[in-house]
C-alpha positions in Angstrom: 0.0 0.0 0.0 1.1 3.6 -0.6 0.2 4.9 2.9 1.4 4.1 6.4 -0.1 1.0 8.0 0.3 1.8 11.7 -0.8 0.0 14.9 -4.3 1.1 16.1 -2.9 2.5 19.4 -0.3 4.7 17.6 -0.7 8.5 17.2 -0.1 8.0 13.5 -3.0 5.6 13.1 -5.3 8.0 15.1 -4.3 10.9 12.9 -5.1 8.9 9.8 -8.5 8.0 11.3 -9.0 11.7 12.1 -8.3 12.6 8.5 -10.9 10.0 7.4 -13.5 11.7 9.7 -12.7 15.2 8.3 -12.5 14.2 4.6 -15.4 11.6 4.9 -13.8 8.3 4.0 -13.2 5.0 5.7 -10.1 2.9 6.1 -11.6 0.5 3.5 -12.0 3.4 1.1 -8.3 4.4 1.6 -7.1 0.8 1.1 -9.2 0.4 -2.1 -7.9 3.8 -3.5 -4.3 2.6 -2.8 -5.1 -0.4 -5.1 -6.4 1.9 -7.8 -10.1 1.3 -7.0 -13.0 3.5 -6.1 -15.5 1.9 -3.6 -19.3 2.0 -4.0 -19.5 4.0 -0.8 -17.4 6.7 -2.5 -19.4 6.6 -5.7 -22.6 7.2 -3.8 -21.1 10.2 -2.1 -19.9 11.6 -5.4 -23.4 11.0 -6.9 -24.9 12.9 -4.0 -22.7 16.0 -4.5 -22.3 16.0 -8.3 -25.8 16.6 -9.4 -28.1 15.2 -12.1 -25.4 15.0 -14.8 -23.4 12.4 -12.8 -26.4 10.3 -12.0 -27.7 10.2 -15.6 -24.5 9.9 -17.5 -22.5 7.9 -14.9 -19.2 9.1 -16.3 -16.0 6.9 -15.9 -14.0 8.2 -13.0 -10.2 8.3 -13.5 -8.7 7.8 -10.0 -5.4 9.6 -9.7 -3.0 10.2 -6.8 -0.3 12.7 -5.9 2.3 12.7 -3.1 4.3 15.6 -1.7 4.6 18.2 0.9 1.4 20.1 1.7 1.1 23.9 1.1 -2.0 25.4 2.7 -3.3 28.8 1.7 -6.3 31.0 2.3 -7.7 33.0 -0.6 -10.2 35.9 -0.6 -12.3 36.6 -3.6 -14.9 39.3 -4.3 -18.2 37.9 -5.3 -21.0 40.0 -6.7 -24.4 39.9 -5.0 -27.7 39.8 -6.9 -30.2 42.6 -7.4 -27.5 45.3 -7.4 -26.7 44.7 -3.8 -23.0 45.2 -4.4 -20.3 42.6 -3.6 -18.9 40.7 -0.7 -15.6 39.1 0.2 -15.6 35.3 0.1 -12.9 33.3 1.8 -11.9 29.8 0.6 -9.2 27.4 1.6 -6.7 25.6 -0.7 -4.3 22.7 -0.5 -1.4 22.3 -2.9 0.4 19.0 -3.2 3.2 18.9 -5.8 1.6 21.9 -7.5 -1.8 20.1 -7.7 -4.5 22.4 -6.4 -7.4 21.3 -4.3 -10.2 23.4 -2.8 -11.0 22.4 0.7 -13.2 23.6 3.6 -12.2 25.2 6.8 -12.3 22.0 8.9 -10.1 20.2 6.4 -7.7 23.1 6.3 -7.2 23.0 10.1 -6.8 19.2 10.0 -3.7 19.4 7.8 -0.2 20.8 8.4 2.1 22.8 6.1 5.1 20.9 4.8 3.8 17.6 6.0 4.0 14.9 3.3 0.7 13.4 2.2 -0.6 11.1 -0.4 -3.9 12.3 -1.9 -6.3 10.2 -4.0 -8.6 12.2 -6.1 -10.8 12.4 -9.3 -11.7 15.2 -11.6 -15.3 16.3 -11.6 -16.8 19.3 -13.5 -13.5 21.0 -13.9 -12.4 20.6 -10.3 -10.5 18.0 -8.3 -12.4 16.1 -5.6 -10.4 14.5 -2.9 -11.5 10.9 -2.2 -9.0 10.1 0.5 -5.8 11.4 2.0 -3.2 9.9 4.3 0.3 10.5 5.6 2.9 9.5 3.0 4.9 6.3 3.6 7.8 6.9 5.9 6.3 9.9 7.8 6.9 9.3 11.5 6.3 12.7 13.1 2.6 13.3 12.5 0.8 15.8 14.7 -0.9 14.0 17.5 -4.6 14.6 17.6 -6.0 13.6 21.0 -9.3 11.8 21.5 -10.7 15.1 22.9 -9.8 17.1 19.9 -11.3 14.5 17.5 -14.5 14.4 19.5 -14.7 18.2 19.5 -14.4 18.1 15.7 -17.2 15.6 15.4 -19.4 17.7 17.8 -18.7 20.9 15.7 -19.7 19.0 12.6 -23.0 18.0 14.1 -23.6 21.5 15.4 -22.9 23.0 12.0 -25.1 20.5 10.2 -28.2 20.8 12.4 -27.7 24.5 13.4 -27.9 24.2 17.2 -26.0 25.8 20.1 -25.1 24.6 23.6 -28.2 26.2 25.1 -30.3 24.5 22.4 -29.1 21.0 23.1 -29.4 21.6 26.9 -33.1 22.3 26.3 -33.4 19.3 24.0 -31.9 17.0 26.7 -34.7 18.2 29.0 -37.3 17.3 26.4 -38.1 20.8 25.2 -37.5 23.0 22.2 -35.4 26.1 23.0 -36.8 29.6 22.2 -34.0 30.1 19.7 -34.9 26.9 17.8 -38.6 28.0 17.7 -37.6 31.3 16.2 -35.3 29.7 13.6 -37.9 27.1 12.6 -40.6 29.7 12.5 -38.5 31.8 10.1 -38.1 28.8 7.9 -41.9 28.3 8.0 -42.4 31.9 6.8 -40.2 31.2 3.9 -42.2 28.1 3.0 -45.4 30.3 3.2 -44.1 32.4 0.4 -43.9 29.2 -1.7 -47.6 28.5 -0.8 -48.5 32.0 -1.9 -46.9 31.3 -5.3 -48.8 28.0 -5.5 -52.1 29.7 -4.6 -51.5 32.3 -7.4 -50.4 30.0 -10.2 -52.7 27.0 -9.6 -55.9 29.0 -10.7 -53.9 30.3 -13.7 -53.0 26.7 -14.7 -56.6 25.7 -14.2 -57.9 28.5 -16.4 -55.3 27.5 -19.0 -56.6 24.0 -19.0 -60.2 25.2 -19.5 -59.1 27.5 -22.4 -57.3 24.6 -24.0 -60.3 22.4 -23.6 -62.6 24.8 -25.4 -60.0 26.0 -27.9 -59.5 22.4 -29.1 -63.2 22.1 -29.9 -64.6 22.8 -33.5 -65.9 26.3 -34.1 -69.6 26.6 -33.2 -69.6 23.5 -30.9 -71.9 23.8 -27.9 -70.5 23.5 -24.3 -72.2 20.1 -24.0 -70.5 18.8 -27.1 -67.1 20.0 -25.9 -67.6 18.4 -22.5 -69.0 15.1 -23.7 -66.6 14.1 -26.4 -64.0 14.9 -29.0 -60.4 16.0 -28.6 -61.3 18.8 -26.2 -62.4 16.3 -23.6 -59.2 14.3 -24.0 -57.1 17.4 -23.6 -59.1 18.6 -20.6 -58.8 15.3 -18.8 -55.1 15.1 -19.7 -54.3 18.6 -18.2 -56.6 18.0 -15.3 -54.9 14.8 -14.4 -51.4 16.3 -14.4 -52.6 19.4 -12.6 -53.9 17.2 -9.8 -50.6 15.3 -9.6 -48.7 18.6 -9.5 -50.9 20.0 -6.7 -50.6 16.8 -4.7 -46.8 16.8 -5.0 -46.5 20.4 -4.0 -48.8 19.9 -1.0 -46.7 16.9 0.0 -43.4 18.8 -0.3 -44.3 22.3 0.9 -47.5 22.2 2.8 -47.6 19.1 5.0 -44.0 19.3 6.4 -44.3 22.9 7.7 -47.7 22.1 9.2 -46.2 19.2 11.1 -43.2 21.2 12.3 -45.5 24.0 13.4 -47.5 21.6 15.4 -44.3 20.2 17.0 -43.1 23.7 17.9 -46.5 24.5 19.4 -46.3 21.4 21.6 -42.7 22.1 22.4 -41.8 18.5 23.0 -38.5 16.9 22.0 -38.0 13.1 22.0 -34.7 11.3 22.1 -33.3 8.1 20.7 -29.9 6.5 21.2 -28.0 4.0 19.2 -25.3 3.4 16.6 -25.7 5.4 13.4 -26.7 3.3 10.4 -26.4 5.4 7.3 -27.7 4.6 3.8 -28.7 6.3 0.6 -31.9 5.8 -1.5 -32.9 6.9 -5.0 -35.7 9.4 -5.1 -37.8 11.1 -7.7 -37.7 8.2 -10.1 -34.0 7.6 -9.6 -32.9 11.1 -10.6 -31.9 12.2 -7.1 -30.2 10.7 -4.0 -31.8 10.8 -0.6 -29.9 10.2 2.7 -31.2 8.4 5.7 -30.2 7.7 9.3 -31.5 4.7 11.1 -30.9 4.7 14.8 -32.6 3.1 17.8 -35.5 1.8 15.6 -36.2 5.2 14.2 -35.5 6.5 10.6 -34.8 10.1 9.7 -34.3 11.8 6.3 -31.1 13.9 6.1 -29.5 16.5 3.9 -26.0 15.7 2.5 -24.3 17.9 5.0 -26.2 16.1 7.9 -25.4 12.7 6.4 -21.7 13.6 6.4 -21.8 14.7 10.0 -22.5 11.2 11.3 -20.0 8.4 11.7 -21.2 4.8 11.5 -18.7 3.8 14.2 -20.2 6.1 16.8 -23.1 5.9 19.3 -25.3 9.0 19.3 -28.1 10.7 21.2 -30.4 12.1 18.6 -33.1 14.7 19.6 -36.0 15.2 17.3 -39.6 16.6 16.9 -42.0 13.6 17.1 -44.6 14.5 14.5 -42.4 15.8 11.7 -39.5 13.6 12.7 -37.2 16.5 12.3 -33.8 16.2 14.1 -33.1 19.4 16.1 -29.7 18.3 17.6 -27.5 15.3 18.2 -24.4 14.4 20.2 -22.0 11.5 20.6 -23.1 9.2 23.4 -19.9 7.1 23.8 -16.2 7.3 23.0 -15.3 6.5 19.4 -15.2 2.8 18.6 -11.9 1.7 17.1 -12.1 -0.2 13.8 -10.8 -3.7 13.8 -7.9 -4.5 11.5 
Protein backbone atom coordinates (compact mmCIF):
# COMPACT_ATOMS: atom_id res chain seq x y z
CA UNK A 1 0.00 0.00 0.00
CA UNK A 2 1.10 3.58 -0.57
CA UNK A 3 0.20 4.90 2.87
CA UNK A 4 1.36 4.13 6.37
CA UNK A 5 -0.06 1.01 8.01
CA UNK A 6 0.28 1.78 11.70
CA UNK A 7 -0.84 0.02 14.87
CA UNK A 8 -4.25 1.14 16.07
CA UNK A 9 -2.90 2.49 19.35
CA UNK A 10 -0.29 4.71 17.64
CA UNK A 11 -0.72 8.47 17.20
CA UNK A 12 -0.06 8.04 13.47
CA UNK A 13 -3.00 5.65 13.09
CA UNK A 14 -5.25 7.96 15.14
CA UNK A 15 -4.27 10.86 12.91
CA UNK A 16 -5.12 8.89 9.76
CA UNK A 17 -8.51 8.01 11.28
CA UNK A 18 -8.98 11.69 12.11
CA UNK A 19 -8.31 12.59 8.46
CA UNK A 20 -10.91 10.02 7.42
CA UNK A 21 -13.48 11.69 9.67
CA UNK A 22 -12.71 15.16 8.33
CA UNK A 23 -12.53 14.19 4.63
CA UNK A 24 -15.37 11.63 4.93
CA UNK A 25 -13.79 8.34 3.96
CA UNK A 26 -13.18 5.02 5.71
CA UNK A 27 -10.08 2.89 6.07
CA UNK A 28 -11.63 0.51 3.52
CA UNK A 29 -11.99 3.43 1.07
CA UNK A 30 -8.34 4.37 1.57
CA UNK A 31 -7.15 0.78 1.08
CA UNK A 32 -9.17 0.45 -2.14
CA UNK A 33 -7.85 3.77 -3.46
CA UNK A 34 -4.29 2.62 -2.80
CA UNK A 35 -5.08 -0.37 -5.06
CA UNK A 36 -6.42 1.91 -7.79
CA UNK A 37 -10.10 1.27 -7.05
CA UNK A 38 -13.04 3.47 -6.06
CA UNK A 39 -15.49 1.94 -3.57
CA UNK A 40 -19.26 1.96 -3.99
CA UNK A 41 -19.46 4.04 -0.81
CA UNK A 42 -17.37 6.74 -2.48
CA UNK A 43 -19.38 6.56 -5.72
CA UNK A 44 -22.59 7.16 -3.76
CA UNK A 45 -21.09 10.21 -2.10
CA UNK A 46 -19.90 11.56 -5.43
CA UNK A 47 -23.37 11.03 -6.91
CA UNK A 48 -24.89 12.91 -4.00
CA UNK A 49 -22.71 15.97 -4.51
CA UNK A 50 -22.25 16.02 -8.30
CA UNK A 51 -25.82 16.64 -9.42
CA UNK A 52 -28.10 15.22 -12.09
CA UNK A 53 -25.41 14.97 -14.83
CA UNK A 54 -23.40 12.45 -12.81
CA UNK A 55 -26.45 10.32 -12.04
CA UNK A 56 -27.74 10.24 -15.61
CA UNK A 57 -24.47 9.86 -17.52
CA UNK A 58 -22.49 7.86 -14.92
CA UNK A 59 -19.16 9.07 -16.31
CA UNK A 60 -16.04 6.94 -15.93
CA UNK A 61 -13.95 8.16 -13.02
CA UNK A 62 -10.21 8.34 -13.45
CA UNK A 63 -8.68 7.77 -10.02
CA UNK A 64 -5.41 9.64 -9.66
CA UNK A 65 -2.97 10.21 -6.83
CA UNK A 66 -0.26 12.67 -5.92
CA UNK A 67 2.31 12.67 -3.14
CA UNK A 68 4.26 15.57 -1.73
CA UNK A 69 4.57 18.24 0.91
CA UNK A 70 1.37 20.13 1.71
CA UNK A 71 1.12 23.85 1.13
CA UNK A 72 -1.98 25.39 2.70
CA UNK A 73 -3.28 28.80 1.68
CA UNK A 74 -6.28 31.02 2.32
CA UNK A 75 -7.72 33.01 -0.59
CA UNK A 76 -10.17 35.89 -0.58
CA UNK A 77 -12.33 36.62 -3.59
CA UNK A 78 -14.87 39.33 -4.27
CA UNK A 79 -18.24 37.93 -5.26
CA UNK A 80 -21.04 40.00 -6.75
CA UNK A 81 -24.41 39.86 -5.03
CA UNK A 82 -27.67 39.76 -6.92
CA UNK A 83 -30.21 42.57 -7.40
CA UNK A 84 -27.54 45.28 -7.40
CA UNK A 85 -26.70 44.66 -3.75
CA UNK A 86 -22.99 45.19 -4.36
CA UNK A 87 -20.30 42.65 -3.60
CA UNK A 88 -18.92 40.67 -0.68
CA UNK A 89 -15.60 39.09 0.20
CA UNK A 90 -15.64 35.29 0.14
CA UNK A 91 -12.88 33.29 1.84
CA UNK A 92 -11.91 29.84 0.61
CA UNK A 93 -9.17 27.41 1.56
CA UNK A 94 -6.74 25.60 -0.72
CA UNK A 95 -4.32 22.70 -0.51
CA UNK A 96 -1.39 22.34 -2.91
CA UNK A 97 0.44 19.02 -3.15
CA UNK A 98 3.22 18.87 -5.76
CA UNK A 99 1.60 21.88 -7.51
CA UNK A 100 -1.79 20.13 -7.74
CA UNK A 101 -4.50 22.43 -6.40
CA UNK A 102 -7.42 21.27 -4.27
CA UNK A 103 -10.17 23.41 -2.84
CA UNK A 104 -10.99 22.36 0.74
CA UNK A 105 -13.19 23.57 3.58
CA UNK A 106 -12.15 25.23 6.83
CA UNK A 107 -12.28 22.04 8.89
CA UNK A 108 -10.09 20.19 6.38
CA UNK A 109 -7.70 23.13 6.29
CA UNK A 110 -7.15 22.96 10.05
CA UNK A 111 -6.76 19.17 9.98
CA UNK A 112 -3.66 19.36 7.76
CA UNK A 113 -0.21 20.79 8.44
CA UNK A 114 2.07 22.76 6.15
CA UNK A 115 5.14 20.92 4.85
CA UNK A 116 3.78 17.56 6.01
CA UNK A 117 4.02 14.89 3.31
CA UNK A 118 0.66 13.42 2.25
CA UNK A 119 -0.58 11.08 -0.43
CA UNK A 120 -3.87 12.29 -1.93
CA UNK A 121 -6.28 10.16 -4.00
CA UNK A 122 -8.63 12.20 -6.14
CA UNK A 123 -10.82 12.38 -9.25
CA UNK A 124 -11.65 15.23 -11.60
CA UNK A 125 -15.30 16.31 -11.62
CA UNK A 126 -16.80 19.25 -13.52
CA UNK A 127 -13.45 21.00 -13.91
CA UNK A 128 -12.41 20.64 -10.28
CA UNK A 129 -10.49 18.04 -8.31
CA UNK A 130 -12.38 16.09 -5.65
CA UNK A 131 -10.36 14.46 -2.85
CA UNK A 132 -11.53 10.89 -2.17
CA UNK A 133 -9.02 10.07 0.54
CA UNK A 134 -5.79 11.38 2.01
CA UNK A 135 -3.16 9.91 4.32
CA UNK A 136 0.32 10.52 5.55
CA UNK A 137 2.90 9.53 2.97
CA UNK A 138 4.87 6.34 3.55
CA UNK A 139 7.78 6.87 5.90
CA UNK A 140 6.34 9.86 7.76
CA UNK A 141 6.94 9.30 11.46
CA UNK A 142 6.32 12.66 13.11
CA UNK A 143 2.63 13.30 12.50
CA UNK A 144 0.84 15.84 14.69
CA UNK A 145 -0.88 14.05 17.54
CA UNK A 146 -4.64 14.55 17.62
CA UNK A 147 -5.98 13.62 21.05
CA UNK A 148 -9.28 11.84 21.49
CA UNK A 149 -10.75 15.06 22.92
CA UNK A 150 -9.78 17.08 19.86
CA UNK A 151 -11.28 14.47 17.54
CA UNK A 152 -14.54 14.40 19.49
CA UNK A 153 -14.75 18.19 19.52
CA UNK A 154 -14.40 18.15 15.75
CA UNK A 155 -17.24 15.61 15.45
CA UNK A 156 -19.40 17.72 17.76
CA UNK A 157 -18.68 20.85 15.72
CA UNK A 158 -19.68 19.00 12.57
CA UNK A 159 -23.04 18.02 14.12
CA UNK A 160 -23.58 21.53 15.44
CA UNK A 161 -22.94 23.04 12.02
CA UNK A 162 -25.11 20.51 10.15
CA UNK A 163 -28.16 20.85 12.43
CA UNK A 164 -27.71 24.52 13.41
CA UNK A 165 -27.89 24.23 17.18
CA UNK A 166 -26.04 25.81 20.09
CA UNK A 167 -25.06 24.59 23.56
CA UNK A 168 -28.18 26.17 25.07
CA UNK A 169 -30.34 24.51 22.37
CA UNK A 170 -29.08 21.01 23.13
CA UNK A 171 -29.42 21.62 26.88
CA UNK A 172 -33.12 22.31 26.34
CA UNK A 173 -33.40 19.28 24.03
CA UNK A 174 -31.89 17.02 26.72
CA UNK A 175 -34.65 18.24 29.02
CA UNK A 176 -37.26 17.26 26.40
CA UNK A 177 -38.15 20.76 25.21
CA UNK A 178 -37.52 23.04 22.24
CA UNK A 179 -35.45 26.14 22.98
CA UNK A 180 -36.80 29.59 22.18
CA UNK A 181 -33.97 30.12 19.66
CA UNK A 182 -34.91 26.90 17.84
CA UNK A 183 -38.56 27.97 17.73
CA UNK A 184 -37.58 31.30 16.21
CA UNK A 185 -35.32 29.69 13.60
CA UNK A 186 -37.91 27.09 12.61
CA UNK A 187 -40.64 29.73 12.47
CA UNK A 188 -38.50 31.83 10.11
CA UNK A 189 -38.09 28.79 7.87
CA UNK A 190 -41.86 28.29 8.00
CA UNK A 191 -42.41 31.85 6.83
CA UNK A 192 -40.15 31.18 3.85
CA UNK A 193 -42.24 28.14 3.00
CA UNK A 194 -45.38 30.29 3.24
CA UNK A 195 -44.06 32.37 0.36
CA UNK A 196 -43.93 29.17 -1.69
CA UNK A 197 -47.55 28.50 -0.76
CA UNK A 198 -48.51 32.00 -1.94
CA UNK A 199 -46.90 31.27 -5.31
CA UNK A 200 -48.81 28.00 -5.50
CA UNK A 201 -52.08 29.74 -4.61
CA UNK A 202 -51.52 32.29 -7.39
CA UNK A 203 -50.41 29.98 -10.17
CA UNK A 204 -52.75 27.03 -9.63
CA UNK A 205 -55.85 28.97 -10.74
CA UNK A 206 -53.90 30.30 -13.72
CA UNK A 207 -52.98 26.75 -14.73
CA UNK A 208 -56.59 25.66 -14.23
CA UNK A 209 -57.88 28.48 -16.42
CA UNK A 210 -55.30 27.55 -19.03
CA UNK A 211 -56.59 23.97 -19.02
CA UNK A 212 -60.16 25.18 -19.54
CA UNK A 213 -59.09 27.49 -22.37
CA UNK A 214 -57.25 24.59 -23.99
CA UNK A 215 -60.32 22.42 -23.58
CA UNK A 216 -62.61 24.80 -25.42
CA UNK A 217 -59.95 25.97 -27.87
CA UNK A 218 -59.54 22.43 -29.14
CA UNK A 219 -63.25 22.10 -29.94
CA UNK A 220 -64.58 22.80 -33.47
CA UNK A 221 -65.94 26.28 -34.10
CA UNK A 222 -69.60 26.59 -33.15
CA UNK A 223 -69.63 23.54 -30.88
CA UNK A 224 -71.86 23.78 -27.86
CA UNK A 225 -70.51 23.49 -24.32
CA UNK A 226 -72.22 20.10 -23.98
CA UNK A 227 -70.49 18.83 -27.13
CA UNK A 228 -67.09 19.96 -25.89
CA UNK A 229 -67.56 18.40 -22.46
CA UNK A 230 -69.05 15.12 -23.68
CA UNK A 231 -66.62 14.07 -26.37
CA UNK A 232 -64.02 14.92 -28.95
CA UNK A 233 -60.41 16.05 -28.62
CA UNK A 234 -61.35 18.82 -26.20
CA UNK A 235 -62.44 16.28 -23.59
CA UNK A 236 -59.21 14.32 -23.95
CA UNK A 237 -57.08 17.45 -23.62
CA UNK A 238 -59.07 18.64 -20.63
CA UNK A 239 -58.78 15.30 -18.83
CA UNK A 240 -55.07 15.12 -19.65
CA UNK A 241 -54.27 18.56 -18.24
CA UNK A 242 -56.60 18.04 -15.30
CA UNK A 243 -54.91 14.78 -14.35
CA UNK A 244 -51.42 16.28 -14.43
CA UNK A 245 -52.64 19.37 -12.60
CA UNK A 246 -53.92 17.20 -9.76
CA UNK A 247 -50.62 15.31 -9.60
CA UNK A 248 -48.70 18.57 -9.51
CA UNK A 249 -50.87 19.99 -6.74
CA UNK A 250 -50.61 16.78 -4.71
CA UNK A 251 -46.80 16.78 -5.02
CA UNK A 252 -46.54 20.45 -4.04
CA UNK A 253 -48.77 19.85 -1.03
CA UNK A 254 -46.66 16.86 0.02
CA UNK A 255 -43.41 18.80 -0.34
CA UNK A 256 -44.29 22.28 0.86
CA UNK A 257 -47.55 22.20 2.83
CA UNK A 258 -47.59 19.11 5.04
CA UNK A 259 -44.00 19.27 6.42
CA UNK A 260 -44.27 22.89 7.66
CA UNK A 261 -47.66 22.14 9.23
CA UNK A 262 -46.18 19.18 11.12
CA UNK A 263 -43.19 21.24 12.26
CA UNK A 264 -45.51 24.04 13.40
CA UNK A 265 -47.53 21.55 15.43
CA UNK A 266 -44.32 20.24 16.97
CA UNK A 267 -43.15 23.72 17.87
CA UNK A 268 -46.50 24.54 19.45
CA UNK A 269 -46.31 21.40 21.58
CA UNK A 270 -42.67 22.15 22.45
CA UNK A 271 -41.84 18.48 23.02
CA UNK A 272 -38.54 16.89 21.97
CA UNK A 273 -37.97 13.15 22.01
CA UNK A 274 -34.66 11.34 22.10
CA UNK A 275 -33.31 8.12 20.66
CA UNK A 276 -29.94 6.47 21.22
CA UNK A 277 -27.96 3.96 19.20
CA UNK A 278 -25.28 3.39 16.60
CA UNK A 279 -25.70 5.36 13.41
CA UNK A 280 -26.73 3.27 10.39
CA UNK A 281 -26.40 5.42 7.27
CA UNK A 282 -27.67 4.65 3.80
CA UNK A 283 -28.69 6.33 0.56
CA UNK A 284 -31.85 5.85 -1.49
CA UNK A 285 -32.87 6.86 -4.99
CA UNK A 286 -35.72 9.37 -5.07
CA UNK A 287 -37.79 11.12 -7.73
CA UNK A 288 -37.68 8.17 -10.10
CA UNK A 289 -33.97 7.58 -9.58
CA UNK A 290 -32.87 11.07 -10.58
CA UNK A 291 -31.89 12.18 -7.06
CA UNK A 292 -30.18 10.66 -4.04
CA UNK A 293 -31.79 10.76 -0.61
CA UNK A 294 -29.95 10.25 2.66
CA UNK A 295 -31.23 8.38 5.70
CA UNK A 296 -30.20 7.74 9.27
CA UNK A 297 -31.50 4.67 11.09
CA UNK A 298 -30.90 4.69 14.82
CA UNK A 299 -32.62 3.05 17.78
CA UNK A 300 -35.49 1.79 15.63
CA UNK A 301 -36.22 5.23 14.16
CA UNK A 302 -35.53 6.48 10.63
CA UNK A 303 -34.79 10.10 9.66
CA UNK A 304 -34.27 11.83 6.34
CA UNK A 305 -31.09 13.90 6.11
CA UNK A 306 -29.46 16.46 3.89
CA UNK A 307 -26.03 15.67 2.45
CA UNK A 308 -24.34 17.89 5.04
CA UNK A 309 -26.19 16.14 7.88
CA UNK A 310 -25.36 12.73 6.38
CA UNK A 311 -21.65 13.58 6.41
CA UNK A 312 -21.84 14.73 10.04
CA UNK A 313 -22.51 11.20 11.32
CA UNK A 314 -20.01 8.36 11.69
CA UNK A 315 -21.16 4.76 11.46
CA UNK A 316 -18.68 3.78 14.20
CA UNK A 317 -20.24 6.07 16.82
CA UNK A 318 -23.10 5.89 19.31
CA UNK A 319 -25.32 8.98 19.31
CA UNK A 320 -28.10 10.69 21.22
CA UNK A 321 -30.44 12.14 18.59
CA UNK A 322 -33.08 14.69 19.62
CA UNK A 323 -36.05 15.19 17.31
CA UNK A 324 -39.56 16.60 16.90
CA UNK A 325 -41.98 13.63 17.13
CA UNK A 326 -44.65 14.50 14.53
CA UNK A 327 -42.43 15.80 11.74
CA UNK A 328 -39.50 13.55 12.74
CA UNK A 329 -37.16 16.51 12.34
CA UNK A 330 -33.79 16.25 14.06
CA UNK A 331 -33.05 19.38 16.08
CA UNK A 332 -29.72 18.32 17.62
CA UNK A 333 -27.45 15.33 18.16
CA UNK A 334 -24.41 14.39 20.20
CA UNK A 335 -21.97 11.53 20.62
CA UNK A 336 -23.12 9.18 23.35
CA UNK A 337 -19.94 7.14 23.82
CA UNK A 338 -16.22 7.29 22.99
CA UNK A 339 -15.30 6.48 19.38
CA UNK A 340 -15.25 2.79 18.59
CA UNK A 341 -11.91 1.72 17.09
CA UNK A 342 -12.10 -0.16 13.83
CA UNK A 343 -10.85 -3.74 13.76
CA UNK A 344 -7.90 -4.47 11.51
